[in-house]
CHARMM-style PDB file with segment names, atoms N, HN, CA, C and O in Angstrom:
ATOM      1  N   UNK     1       0.847  -1.170   0.000  1.00  0.00      PROA
ATOM      2  CA  UNK     1       0.000   0.000   0.000  1.00  0.00      PROA
ATOM      3  C   UNK     1       0.895   1.236   0.000  1.00  0.00      PROA
ATOM      4  O   UNK     1       1.849   1.314   0.774  1.00  0.00      PROA
ATOM      5  N   UNK     2       0.593   2.185  -0.853  1.00  0.00      PROA
ATOM      6  HN  UNK     2      -0.182   2.121  -1.481  1.00  0.00      PROA
ATOM      7  CA  UNK     2       1.338   3.441  -0.940  1.00  0.00      PROA
ATOM      8  C   UNK     2       0.526   4.571  -0.301  1.00  0.00      PROA
ATOM      9  O   UNK     2      -0.697   4.635  -0.432  1.00  0.00      PROA
ATOM     10  N   UNK     3       1.229   5.443   0.380  1.00  0.00      PROA
ATOM     11  HN  UNK     3       2.222   5.392   0.486  1.00  0.00      PROA
ATOM     12  CA  UNK     3       0.608   6.613   0.989  1.00  0.00      PROA
ATOM     13  C   UNK     3       0.223   7.607  -0.103  1.00  0.00      PROA
ATOM     14  O   UNK     3       1.057   7.930  -0.949  1.00  0.00      PROA
ATOM     15  N   UNK     4      -1.034   8.108  -0.111  1.00  0.00      PROA
ATOM     16  HN  UNK     4      -1.712   7.845   0.576  1.00  0.00      PROA
ATOM     17  CA  UNK     4      -1.432   9.066  -1.139  1.00  0.00      PROA
ATOM     18  C   UNK     4      -0.772  10.435  -0.945  1.00  0.00      PROA
ATOM     19  O   UNK     4      -0.748  11.246  -1.872  1.00  0.00      PROA
ATOM     20  N   UNK     5      -0.244  10.693   0.233  1.00  0.00      PROA
ATOM     21  HN  UNK     5      -0.263  10.035   0.986  1.00  0.00      PROA
ATOM     22  CA  UNK     5       0.368  11.984   0.507  1.00  0.00      PROA
ATOM     23  C   UNK     5       1.841  12.036   0.099  1.00  0.00      PROA
ATOM     24  O   UNK     5       2.250  12.914  -0.659  1.00  0.00      PROA
ATOM     25  N   UNK     6       2.648  11.073   0.616  1.00  0.00      PROA
ATOM     26  HN  UNK     6       2.315  10.360   1.233  1.00  0.00      PROA
ATOM     27  CA  UNK     6       4.097  11.132   0.375  1.00  0.00      PROA
ATOM     28  C   UNK     6       4.596  10.026  -0.556  1.00  0.00      PROA
ATOM     29  O   UNK     6       5.740  10.086  -1.005  1.00  0.00      PROA
ATOM     30  N   UNK     7       3.774   9.023  -0.858  1.00  0.00      PROA
ATOM     31  HN  UNK     7       2.845   8.975  -0.493  1.00  0.00      PROA
ATOM     32  CA  UNK     7       4.164   7.952  -1.760  1.00  0.00      PROA
ATOM     33  C   UNK     7       4.971   6.836  -1.110  1.00  0.00      PROA
ATOM     34  O   UNK     7       5.424   5.924  -1.801  1.00  0.00      PROA
ATOM     35  N   UNK     8       5.157   6.890   0.187  1.00  0.00      PROA
ATOM     36  HN  UNK     8       4.788   7.631   0.748  1.00  0.00      PROA
ATOM     37  CA  UNK     8       5.924   5.863   0.893  1.00  0.00      PROA
ATOM     38  C   UNK     8       5.165   4.542   0.929  1.00  0.00      PROA
ATOM     39  O   UNK     8       3.934   4.522   0.945  1.00  0.00      PROA
ATOM     40  N   UNK     9       5.907   3.446   0.942  1.00  0.00      PROA
ATOM     41  HN  UNK     9       6.907   3.462   0.930  1.00  0.00      PROA
ATOM     42  CA  UNK     9       5.281   2.124   1.015  1.00  0.00      PROA
ATOM     43  C   UNK     9       5.299   1.557   2.426  1.00  0.00      PROA
ATOM     44  O   UNK     9       4.905   0.408   2.627  1.00  0.00      PROA
ATOM     45  N   UNK    10       5.740   2.322   3.395  1.00  0.00      PROA
ATOM     46  HN  UNK    10       6.060   3.255   3.232  1.00  0.00      PROA
ATOM     47  CA  UNK    10       5.784   1.831   4.779  1.00  0.00      PROA
ATOM     48  C   UNK    10       4.494   2.225   5.503  1.00  0.00      PROA
ATOM     49  O   UNK    10       4.491   3.095   6.373  1.00  0.00      PROA
ATOM     50  N   UNK    11       3.404   1.565   5.123  1.00  0.00      PROA
ATOM     51  HN  UNK    11       3.407   0.858   4.416  1.00  0.00      PROA
ATOM     52  CA  UNK    11       2.092   1.826   5.719  1.00  0.00      PROA
ATOM     53  C   UNK    11       1.598   0.574   6.439  1.00  0.00      PROA
ATOM     54  O   UNK    11       1.842  -0.549   5.996  1.00  0.00      PROA
ATOM     55  N   UNK    12       0.907   0.782   7.543  1.00  0.00      PROA
ATOM     56  HN  UNK    12       0.709   1.694   7.903  1.00  0.00      PROA
ATOM     57  CA  UNK    12       0.362  -0.325   8.328  1.00  0.00      PROA
ATOM     58  C   UNK    12      -1.110  -0.073   8.587  1.00  0.00      PROA
ATOM     59  O   UNK    12      -1.552   1.071   8.686  1.00  0.00      PROA
ATOM     60  N   UNK    13      -1.861  -1.155   8.695  1.00  0.00      PROA
ATOM     61  HN  UNK    13      -1.502  -2.085   8.614  1.00  0.00      PROA
ATOM     62  CA  UNK    13      -3.293  -1.047   8.952  1.00  0.00      PROA
ATOM     63  C   UNK    13      -3.547  -1.150  10.451  1.00  0.00      PROA
ATOM     64  O   UNK    13      -2.919  -1.946  11.149  1.00  0.00      PROA
ATOM     65  N   UNK    14      -4.486  -0.322  10.938  1.00  0.00      PROA
ATOM     66  HN  UNK    14      -4.996   0.325  10.372  1.00  0.00      PROA
ATOM     67  CA  UNK    14      -4.908  -0.374  12.336  1.00  0.00      PROA
ATOM     68  C   UNK    14      -6.433  -0.373  12.381  1.00  0.00      PROA
ATOM     69  O   UNK    14      -7.094  -0.018  11.405  1.00  0.00      PROA
ATOM     70  N   UNK    15      -6.978  -0.773  13.517  1.00  0.00      PROA
ATOM     71  HN  UNK    15      -6.441  -1.062  14.310  1.00  0.00      PROA
ATOM     72  CA  UNK    15      -8.428  -0.793  13.705  1.00  0.00      PROA
ATOM     73  C   UNK    15      -8.770   0.043  14.925  1.00  0.00      PROA
ATOM     74  O   UNK    15      -8.163  -0.116  15.983  1.00  0.00      PROA
ATOM     75  N   UNK    16      -9.751   0.941  14.778  1.00  0.00      PROA
ATOM     76  HN  UNK    16     -10.245   1.070  13.918  1.00  0.00      PROA
ATOM     77  CA  UNK    16     -10.233   1.761  15.883  1.00  0.00      PROA
ATOM     78  C   UNK    16     -11.652   1.324  16.218  1.00  0.00      PROA
ATOM     79  O   UNK    16     -12.432   0.980  15.330  1.00  0.00      PROA
ATOM     80  N   UNK    17     -11.975   1.341  17.491  1.00  0.00      PROA
ATOM     81  HN  UNK    17     -11.342   1.621  18.212  1.00  0.00      PROA
ATOM     82  CA  UNK    17     -13.341   1.020  17.902  1.00  0.00      PROA
ATOM     83  C   UNK    17     -13.857   2.129  18.810  1.00  0.00      PROA
ATOM     84  O   UNK    17     -13.106   2.723  19.584  1.00  0.00      PROA
ATOM     85  N   UNK    18     -15.155   2.392  18.696  1.00  0.00      PROA
ATOM     86  HN  UNK    18     -15.764   1.909  18.067  1.00  0.00      PROA
ATOM     87  CA  UNK    18     -15.804   3.440  19.471  1.00  0.00      PROA
ATOM     88  C   UNK    18     -17.098   2.875  20.035  1.00  0.00      PROA
ATOM     89  O   UNK    18     -17.882   2.271  19.304  1.00  0.00      PROA
ATOM     90  N   UNK    19     -17.326   3.066  21.328  1.00  0.00      PROA
ATOM     91  HN  UNK    19     -16.689   3.556  21.923  1.00  0.00      PROA
ATOM     92  CA  UNK    19     -18.539   2.586  21.974  1.00  0.00      PROA
ATOM     93  C   UNK    19     -19.369   3.773  22.450  1.00  0.00      PROA
ATOM     94  O   UNK    19     -18.870   4.661  23.142  1.00  0.00      PROA
ATOM     95  N   UNK    20     -20.613   3.771  22.076  1.00  0.00      PROA
ATOM     96  HN  UNK    20     -21.018   3.050  21.514  1.00  0.00      PROA
ATOM     97  CA  UNK    20     -21.536   4.836  22.504  1.00  0.00      PROA
ATOM     98  C   UNK    20     -22.486   4.263  23.535  1.00  0.00      PROA
ATOM     99  O   UNK    20     -23.121   3.235  23.300  1.00  0.00      PROA
ATOM    100  N   UNK    21     -22.586   4.926  24.677  1.00  0.00      PROA
ATOM    101  HN  UNK    21     -22.071   5.761  24.868  1.00  0.00      PROA
ATOM    102  CA  UNK    21     -23.457   4.486  25.768  1.00  0.00      PROA
ATOM    103  C   UNK    21     -24.832   5.127  25.638  1.00  0.00      PROA
ATOM    104  O   UNK    21     -24.952   6.287  25.245  1.00  0.00      PROA
ATOM    105  N   UNK    22     -25.856   4.370  25.968  1.00  0.00      PROA
ATOM    106  HN  UNK    22     -25.758   3.428  26.287  1.00  0.00      PROA
ATOM    107  CA  UNK    22     -27.211   4.906  25.984  1.00  0.00      PROA
ATOM    108  C   UNK    22     -27.501   5.478  27.362  1.00  0.00      PROA
ATOM    109  O   UNK    22     -27.004   4.976  28.371  1.00  0.00      PROA
ATOM    110  N   UNK    23     -28.293   6.512  27.395  1.00  0.00      PROA
ATOM    111  HN  UNK    23     -28.696   6.919  26.575  1.00  0.00      PROA
ATOM    112  CA  UNK    23     -28.673   7.136  28.658  1.00  0.00      PROA
ATOM    113  C   UNK    23     -30.058   6.691  29.107  1.00  0.00      PROA
ATOM    114  O   UNK    23     -30.543   5.635  28.701  1.00  0.00      PROA
ATOM    115  N   UNK    24     -30.682   7.498  29.940  1.00  0.00      PROA
ATOM    116  HN  UNK    24     -30.288   8.356  30.269  1.00  0.00      PROA
ATOM    117  CA  UNK    24     -32.015   7.217  30.462  1.00  0.00      PROA
ATOM    118  C   UNK    24     -33.026   7.248  29.332  1.00  0.00      PROA
ATOM    119  O   UNK    24     -33.038   8.191  28.541  1.00  0.00      PROA
ATOM    120  N   UNK    25     -33.878   6.230  29.242  1.00  0.00      PROA
ATOM    121  HN  UNK    25     -33.868   5.463  29.884  1.00  0.00      PROA
ATOM    122  CA  UNK    25     -34.906   6.164  28.212  1.00  0.00      PROA
ATOM    123  C   UNK    25     -36.181   6.861  28.680  1.00  0.00      PROA
ATOM    124  O   UNK    25     -36.943   6.299  29.466  1.00  0.00      PROA
ATOM    125  N   UNK    26     -36.415   8.080  28.200  1.00  0.00      PROA
ATOM    126  HN  UNK    26     -35.795   8.537  27.562  1.00  0.00      PROA
ATOM    127  CA  UNK    26     -37.569   8.866  28.633  1.00  0.00      PROA
ATOM    128  C   UNK    26     -38.870   8.174  28.253  1.00  0.00      PROA
ATOM    129  O   UNK    26     -39.807   8.140  29.051  1.00  0.00      PROA
ATOM    130  N   UNK    27     -38.941   7.622  27.046  1.00  0.00      PROA
ATOM    131  HN  UNK    27     -38.180   7.650  26.398  1.00  0.00      PROA
ATOM    132  CA  UNK    27     -40.172   6.932  26.611  1.00  0.00      PROA
ATOM    133  C   UNK    27     -40.470   5.729  27.500  1.00  0.00      PROA
ATOM    134  O   UNK    27     -41.621   5.496  27.870  1.00  0.00      PROA
ATOM    135  N   UNK    28     -39.421   4.956  27.846  1.00  0.00      PROA
ATOM    136  HN  UNK    28     -38.486   5.146  27.546  1.00  0.00      PROA
ATOM    137  CA  UNK    28     -39.629   3.805  28.726  1.00  0.00      PROA
ATOM    138  C   UNK    28     -40.082   4.260  30.106  1.00  0.00      PROA
ATOM    139  O   UNK    28     -40.914   3.608  30.735  1.00  0.00      PROA
ATOM    140  N   UNK    29     -39.538   5.373  30.575  1.00  0.00      PROA
ATOM    141  HN  UNK    29     -38.861   5.902  30.063  1.00  0.00      PROA
ATOM    142  CA  UNK    29     -39.927   5.896  31.884  1.00  0.00      PROA
ATOM    143  C   UNK    29     -41.369   6.363  31.922  1.00  0.00      PROA
ATOM    144  O   UNK    29     -42.076   6.119  32.900  1.00  0.00      PROA
ATOM    145  N   UNK    30     -41.816   7.036  30.858  1.00  0.00      PROA
ATOM    146  HN  UNK    30     -41.242   7.234  30.063  1.00  0.00      PROA
ATOM    147  CA  UNK    30     -43.199   7.528  30.800  1.00  0.00      PROA
ATOM    148  C   UNK    30     -44.175   6.359  30.694  1.00  0.00      PROA
ATOM    149  O   UNK    30     -45.203   6.341  31.372  1.00  0.00      PROA
ATOM    150  N   UNK    31     -43.853   5.380  29.842  1.00  0.00      PROA
ATOM    151  HN  UNK    31     -43.018   5.393  29.292  1.00  0.00      PROA
ATOM    152  CA  UNK    31     -44.730   4.203  29.720  1.00  0.00      PROA
ATOM    153  C   UNK    31     -44.785   3.442  31.039  1.00  0.00      PROA
ATOM    154  O   UNK    31     -45.852   2.989  31.453  1.00  0.00      PROA
ATOM    155  N   UNK    32     -43.654   3.302  31.688  1.00  0.00      PROA
ATOM    156  HN  UNK    32     -42.788   3.670  31.352  1.00  0.00      PROA
ATOM    157  CA  UNK    32     -43.626   2.629  32.981  1.00  0.00      PROA
ATOM    158  C   UNK    32     -44.430   3.371  34.025  1.00  0.00      PROA
ATOM    159  O   UNK    32     -45.075   2.748  34.869  1.00  0.00      PROA
ATOM    160  N   UNK    33     -44.404   4.708  33.982  1.00  0.00      PROA
ATOM    161  HN  UNK    33     -43.880   5.215  33.297  1.00  0.00      PROA
ATOM    162  CA  UNK    33     -45.174   5.519  34.928  1.00  0.00      PROA
ATOM    163  C   UNK    33     -46.671   5.333  34.700  1.00  0.00      PROA
ATOM    164  O   UNK    33     -47.441   5.234  35.655  1.00  0.00      PROA
ATOM    165  N   UNK    34     -47.080   5.287  33.433  1.00  0.00      PROA
ATOM    166  HN  UNK    34     -46.455   5.368  32.657  1.00  0.00      PROA
ATOM    167  CA  UNK    34     -48.507   5.118  33.126  1.00  0.00      PROA
ATOM    168  C   UNK    34     -49.012   3.738  33.536  1.00  0.00      PROA
ATOM    169  O   UNK    34     -50.162   3.597  33.953  1.00  0.00      PROA
ATOM    170  N   UNK    35     -48.165   2.726  33.420  1.00  0.00      PROA
ATOM    171  HN  UNK    35     -47.231   2.840  33.081  1.00  0.00      PROA
ATOM    172  CA  UNK    35     -48.599   1.364  33.735  1.00  0.00      PROA
ATOM    173  C   UNK    35     -48.446   1.045  35.213  1.00  0.00      PROA
ATOM    174  O   UNK    35     -49.362   0.489  35.819  1.00  0.00      PROA
ATOM    175  N   UNK    36     -47.298   1.389  35.810  1.00  0.00      PROA
ATOM    176  HN  UNK    36     -46.554   1.841  35.318  1.00  0.00      PROA
ATOM    177  CA  UNK    36     -46.996   0.973  37.177  1.00  0.00      PROA
ATOM    178  C   UNK    36     -46.960   2.100  38.205  1.00  0.00      PROA
ATOM    179  O   UNK    36     -46.743   1.848  39.390  1.00  0.00      PROA
ATOM    180  N   UNK    37     -47.166   3.322  37.771  1.00  0.00      PROA
ATOM    181  HN  UNK    37     -47.341   3.527  36.808  1.00  0.00      PROA
ATOM    182  CA  UNK    37     -47.125   4.445  38.707  1.00  0.00      PROA
ATOM    183  C   UNK    37     -45.704   4.965  38.883  1.00  0.00      PROA
ATOM    184  O   UNK    37     -44.859   4.771  38.009  1.00  0.00      PROA
ATOM    185  N   UNK    38     -45.434   5.628  40.011  1.00  0.00      PROA
ATOM    186  HN  UNK    38     -46.120   5.786  40.721  1.00  0.00      PROA
ATOM    187  CA  UNK    38     -44.123   6.250  40.222  1.00  0.00      PROA
ATOM    188  C   UNK    38     -42.946   5.269  40.160  1.00  0.00      PROA
ATOM    189  O   UNK    38     -41.859   5.631  39.712  1.00  0.00      PROA
ATOM    190  N   UNK    39     -43.159   4.047  40.603  1.00  0.00      PROA
ATOM    191  HN  UNK    39     -44.043   3.752  40.967  1.00  0.00      PROA
ATOM    192  CA  UNK    39     -42.083   3.065  40.546  1.00  0.00      PROA
ATOM    193  C   UNK    39     -41.770   2.716  39.093  1.00  0.00      PROA
ATOM    194  O   UNK    39     -40.619   2.437  38.758  1.00  0.00      PROA
ATOM    195  N   UNK    40     -42.767   2.730  38.247  1.00  0.00      PROA
ATOM    196  HN  UNK    40     -43.702   2.957  38.519  1.00  0.00      PROA
ATOM    197  CA  UNK    40     -42.573   2.422  36.835  1.00  0.00      PROA
ATOM    198  C   UNK    40     -41.736   3.461  36.112  1.00  0.00      PROA
ATOM    199  O   UNK    40     -41.178   3.188  35.049  1.00  0.00      PROA
ATOM    200  N   UNK    41     -41.647   4.671  36.696  1.00  0.00      PROA
ATOM    201  HN  UNK    41     -42.101   4.893  37.560  1.00  0.00      PROA
ATOM    202  CA  UNK    41     -40.833   5.716  36.088  1.00  0.00      PROA
ATOM    203  C   UNK    41     -39.366   5.289  36.042  1.00  0.00      PROA
ATOM    204  O   UNK    41     -38.605   5.743  35.187  1.00  0.00      PROA
ATOM    205  N   UNK    42     -38.982   4.421  36.961  1.00  0.00      PROA
ATOM    206  HN  UNK    42     -39.600   4.053  37.656  1.00  0.00      PROA
ATOM    207  CA  UNK    42     -37.618   3.911  36.995  1.00  0.00      PROA
ATOM    208  C   UNK    42     -37.346   2.878  35.898  1.00  0.00      PROA
ATOM    209  O   UNK    42     -36.201   2.474  35.697  1.00  0.00      PROA
ATOM    210  N   UNK    43     -38.385   2.457  35.197  1.00  0.00      PROA
ATOM    211  HN  UNK    43     -39.315   2.786  35.361  1.00  0.00      PROA
ATOM    212  CA  UNK    43     -38.204   1.501  34.101  1.00  0.00      PROA
ATOM    213  C   UNK    43     -37.355   2.075  32.975  1.00  0.00      PROA
ATOM    214  O   UNK    43     -36.823   1.324  32.157  1.00  0.00      PROA
ATOM    215  N   UNK    44     -37.225   3.375  32.927  1.00  0.00      PROA
ATOM    216  HN  UNK    44     -37.656   3.985  33.592  1.00  0.00      PROA
ATOM    217  CA  UNK    44     -36.372   4.003  31.931  1.00  0.00      PROA
ATOM    218  C   UNK    44     -34.908   3.657  32.136  1.00  0.00      PROA
ATOM    219  O   UNK    44     -34.096   3.812  31.225  1.00  0.00      PROA
ATOM    220  N   UNK    45     -34.572   3.191  33.322  1.00  0.00      PROA
ATOM    221  HN  UNK    45     -35.233   3.065  34.062  1.00  0.00      PROA
ATOM    222  CA  UNK    45     -33.198   2.806  33.612  1.00  0.00      PROA
ATOM    223  C   UNK    45     -32.860   1.415  33.069  1.00  0.00      PROA
ATOM    224  O   UNK    45     -31.688   1.040  33.029  1.00  0.00      PROA
ATOM    225  N   UNK    46     -33.864   0.652  32.654  1.00  0.00      PROA
ATOM    226  HN  UNK    46     -34.816   0.957  32.686  1.00  0.00      PROA
ATOM    227  CA  UNK    46     -33.637  -0.726  32.211  1.00  0.00      PROA
ATOM    228  C   UNK    46     -32.665  -0.822  31.041  1.00  0.00      PROA
ATOM    229  O   UNK    46     -31.819  -1.716  31.027  1.00  0.00      PROA
ATOM    230  N   UNK    47     -32.760   0.064  30.070  1.00  0.00      PROA
ATOM    231  HN  UNK    47     -33.447   0.791  30.081  1.00  0.00      PROA
ATOM    232  CA  UNK    47     -31.877  -0.005  28.909  1.00  0.00      PROA
ATOM    233  C   UNK    47     -30.621   0.826  29.048  1.00  0.00      PROA
ATOM    234  O   UNK    47     -29.824   0.906  28.113  1.00  0.00      PROA
ATOM    235  N   UNK    48     -30.435   1.435  30.182  1.00  0.00      PROA
ATOM    236  HN  UNK    48     -31.082   1.370  30.942  1.00  0.00      PROA
ATOM    237  CA  UNK    48     -29.290   2.327  30.377  1.00  0.00      PROA
ATOM    238  C   UNK    48     -27.985   1.534  30.439  1.00  0.00      PROA
ATOM    239  O   UNK    48     -27.925   0.466  31.050  1.00  0.00      PROA
ATOM    240  N   UNK    49     -26.965   2.055  29.814  1.00  0.00      PROA
ATOM    241  HN  UNK    49     -27.013   2.922  29.318  1.00  0.00      PROA
ATOM    242  CA  UNK    49     -25.662   1.429  29.861  1.00  0.00      PROA
ATOM    243  C   UNK    49     -25.356   0.514  28.684  1.00  0.00      PROA
ATOM    244  O   UNK    49     -24.190   0.202  28.439  1.00  0.00      PROA
ATOM    245  N   UNK    50     -26.358   0.085  27.962  1.00  0.00      PROA
ATOM    246  HN  UNK    50     -27.304   0.339  28.161  1.00  0.00      PROA
ATOM    247  CA  UNK    50     -26.113  -0.731  26.788  1.00  0.00      PROA
ATOM    248  C   UNK    50     -25.576   0.170  25.692  1.00  0.00      PROA
ATOM    249  O   UNK    50     -26.056   1.291  25.519  1.00  0.00      PROA
ATOM    250  N   UNK    51     -24.614  -0.292  24.972  1.00  0.00      PROA
ATOM    251  HN  UNK    51     -24.224  -1.203  25.112  1.00  0.00      PROA
ATOM    252  CA  UNK    51     -24.010   0.566  23.964  1.00  0.00      PROA
ATOM    253  C   UNK    51     -23.855  -0.121  22.629  1.00  0.00      PROA
ATOM    254  O   UNK    51     -24.105  -1.317  22.483  1.00  0.00      PROA
ATOM    255  N   UNK    52     -23.434   0.668  21.663  1.00  0.00      PROA
ATOM    256  HN  UNK    52     -23.231   1.639  21.783  1.00  0.00      PROA
ATOM    257  CA  UNK    52     -23.197   0.163  20.321  1.00  0.00      PROA
ATOM    258  C   UNK    52     -21.725   0.414  19.996  1.00  0.00      PROA
ATOM    259  O   UNK    52     -21.226   1.526  20.166  1.00  0.00      PROA
ATOM    260  N   UNK    53     -21.043  -0.614  19.533  1.00  0.00      PROA
ATOM    261  HN  UNK    53     -21.449  -1.518  19.394  1.00  0.00      PROA
ATOM    262  CA  UNK    53     -19.630  -0.498  19.214  1.00  0.00      PROA
ATOM    263  C   UNK    53     -19.454  -0.455  17.705  1.00  0.00      PROA
ATOM    264  O   UNK    53     -19.969  -1.309  16.984  1.00  0.00      PROA
ATOM    265  N   UNK    54     -18.722   0.548  17.235  1.00  0.00      PROA
ATOM    266  HN  UNK    54     -18.303   1.243  17.821  1.00  0.00      PROA
ATOM    267  CA  UNK    54     -18.407   0.671  15.815  1.00  0.00      PROA
ATOM    268  C   UNK    54     -16.914   0.482  15.627  1.00  0.00      PROA
ATOM    269  O   UNK    54     -16.110   1.014  16.393  1.00  0.00      PROA
ATOM    270  N   UNK    55     -16.549  -0.273  14.612  1.00  0.00      PROA
ATOM    271  HN  UNK    55     -17.202  -0.705  13.990  1.00  0.00      PROA
ATOM    272  CA  UNK    55     -15.137  -0.520  14.320  1.00  0.00      PROA
ATOM    273  C   UNK    55     -14.824  -0.039  12.916  1.00  0.00      PROA
ATOM    274  O   UNK    55     -15.603  -0.233  11.983  1.00  0.00      PROA
ATOM    275  N   UNK    56     -13.647   0.604  12.785  1.00  0.00      PROA
ATOM    276  HN  UNK    56     -13.014   0.762  13.543  1.00  0.00      PROA
ATOM    277  CA  UNK    56     -13.195   1.094  11.488  1.00  0.00      PROA
ATOM    278  C   UNK    56     -11.735   0.725  11.294  1.00  0.00      PROA
ATOM    279  O   UNK    56     -10.953   0.744  12.245  1.00  0.00      PROA
ATOM    280  N   UNK    57     -11.367   0.391  10.070  1.00  0.00      PROA
ATOM    281  HN  UNK    57     -12.002   0.375   9.298  1.00  0.00      PROA
ATOM    282  CA  UNK    57      -9.976   0.065   9.748  1.00  0.00      PROA
ATOM    283  C   UNK    57      -9.368   1.209   8.938  1.00  0.00      PROA
ATOM    284  O   UNK    57      -9.986   1.714   8.001  1.00  0.00      PROA
ATOM    285  N   UNK    58      -8.153   1.612   9.307  1.00  0.00      PROA
ATOM    286  HN  UNK    58      -7.650   1.202  10.068  1.00  0.00      PROA
ATOM    287  CA  UNK    58      -7.434   2.688   8.634  1.00  0.00      PROA
ATOM    288  C   UNK    58      -6.011   2.246   8.320  1.00  0.00      PROA
ATOM    289  O   UNK    58      -5.468   1.350   8.965  1.00  0.00      PROA
ATOM    290  N   UNK    59      -5.425   2.880   7.334  1.00  0.00      PROA
ATOM    291  HN  UNK    59      -5.866   3.608   6.810  1.00  0.00      PROA
ATOM    292  CA  UNK    59      -4.001   2.733   7.046  1.00  0.00      PROA
ATOM    293  C   UNK    59      -3.295   3.934   7.647  1.00  0.00      PROA
ATOM    294  O   UNK    59      -3.819   5.047   7.603  1.00  0.00      PROA
ATOM    295  N   UNK    60      -2.098   3.719   8.214  1.00  0.00      PROA
ATOM    296  HN  UNK    60      -1.672   2.815   8.250  1.00  0.00      PROA
ATOM    297  CA  UNK    60      -1.286   4.809   8.737  1.00  0.00      PROA
ATOM    298  C   UNK    60       0.089   4.734   8.097  1.00  0.00      PROA
ATOM    299  O   UNK    60       0.734   3.685   8.089  1.00  0.00      PROA
ATOM    300  N   UNK    61       0.522   5.861   7.564  1.00  0.00      PROA
ATOM    301  HN  UNK    61      -0.001   6.712   7.571  1.00  0.00      PROA
ATOM    302  CA  UNK    61       1.841   5.948   6.951  1.00  0.00      PROA
ATOM    303  C   UNK    61       2.881   6.145   8.054  1.00  0.00      PROA
ATOM    304  O   UNK    61       2.744   7.035   8.894  1.00  0.00      PROA
ATOM    305  N   UNK    62       3.911   5.318   8.046  1.00  0.00      PROA
ATOM    306  HN  UNK    62       4.022   4.595   7.364  1.00  0.00      PROA
ATOM    307  CA  UNK    62       4.971   5.417   9.064  1.00  0.00      PROA
ATOM    308  C   UNK    62       5.913   6.579   8.776  1.00  0.00      PROA
ATOM    309  O   UNK    62       6.624   7.028   9.675  1.00  0.00      PROA
ATOM    310  N   UNK    63       5.934   7.072   7.549  1.00  0.00      PROA
ATOM    311  HN  UNK    63       5.357   6.708   6.819  1.00  0.00      PROA
ATOM    312  CA  UNK    63       6.831   8.172   7.200  1.00  0.00      PROA
ATOM    313  C   UNK    63       6.251   9.540   7.554  1.00  0.00      PROA
ATOM    314  O   UNK    63       6.902  10.336   8.231  1.00  0.00      PROA
ATOM    315  N   UNK    64       5.031   9.813   7.099  1.00  0.00      PROA
ATOM    316  HN  UNK    64       4.502   9.167   6.550  1.00  0.00      PROA
ATOM    317  CA  UNK    64       4.453  11.150   7.318  1.00  0.00      PROA
ATOM    318  C   UNK    64       3.359  11.167   8.385  1.00  0.00      PROA
ATOM    319  O   UNK    64       2.977  12.243   8.846  1.00  0.00      PROA
ATOM    320  N   UNK    65       2.845  10.000   8.790  1.00  0.00      PROA
ATOM    321  HN  UNK    65       3.155   9.126   8.416  1.00  0.00      PROA
ATOM    322  CA  UNK    65       1.840   9.934   9.848  1.00  0.00      PROA
ATOM    323  C   UNK    65       0.406  10.136   9.370  1.00  0.00      PROA
ATOM    324  O   UNK    65      -0.504  10.224  10.195  1.00  0.00      PROA
ATOM    325  N   UNK    66       0.184  10.212   8.072  1.00  0.00      PROA
ATOM    326  HN  UNK    66       0.923  10.141   7.402  1.00  0.00      PROA
ATOM    327  CA  UNK    66      -1.171  10.406   7.559  1.00  0.00      PROA
ATOM    328  C   UNK    66      -2.006   9.149   7.762  1.00  0.00      PROA
ATOM    329  O   UNK    66      -1.526   8.031   7.578  1.00  0.00      PROA
ATOM    330  N   UNK    67      -3.270   9.353   8.144  1.00  0.00      PROA
ATOM    331  HN  UNK    67      -3.661  10.261   8.293  1.00  0.00      PROA
ATOM    332  CA  UNK    67      -4.216   8.257   8.330  1.00  0.00      PROA
ATOM    333  C   UNK    67      -5.211   8.316   7.176  1.00  0.00      PROA
ATOM    334  O   UNK    67      -5.790   9.371   6.914  1.00  0.00      PROA
ATOM    335  N   UNK    68      -5.417   7.185   6.477  1.00  0.00      PROA
ATOM    336  HN  UNK    68      -4.947   6.329   6.690  1.00  0.00      PROA
ATOM    337  CA  UNK    68      -6.304   7.172   5.318  1.00  0.00      PROA
ATOM    338  C   UNK    68      -6.991   5.826   5.198  1.00  0.00      PROA
ATOM    339  O   UNK    68      -6.540   4.818   5.743  1.00  0.00      PROA
ATOM    340  N   UNK    69      -8.100   5.842   4.467  1.00  0.00      PROA
ATOM    341  HN  UNK    69      -8.466   6.660   4.025  1.00  0.00      PROA
ATOM    342  CA  UNK    69      -8.864   4.617   4.198  1.00  0.00      PROA
ATOM    343  C   UNK    69      -8.739   4.294   2.724  1.00  0.00      PROA
ATOM    344  O   UNK    69      -8.523   5.176   1.892  1.00  0.00      PROA
ATOM    345  N   UNK    70      -8.878   3.015   2.415  1.00  0.00      PROA
ATOM    346  HN  UNK    70      -9.054   2.299   3.090  1.00  0.00      PROA
ATOM    347  CA  UNK    70      -8.817   2.592   1.008  1.00  0.00      PROA
ATOM    348  C   UNK    70     -10.194   2.255   0.522  1.00  0.00      PROA
ATOM    349  OT1 UNK    70     -10.365   1.876  -0.637  1.00  0.00      PROA
TER     350      UNK     70
END
């Protein structure tokens, strides 16, 4: 793989991952309140903390440090 910036062939592939956390679910809390009363308002906490992880692969040039995708 050649770097599009400097033309060097000393490039390596890396993988980055990002996790996004979910917060309090207002809709779940309101539905829980309507069905179970004040205690049901805490039902919005049921989905809290679950996240989605995204992974991306990039090339990094060892000469100039540019990060690029193919």
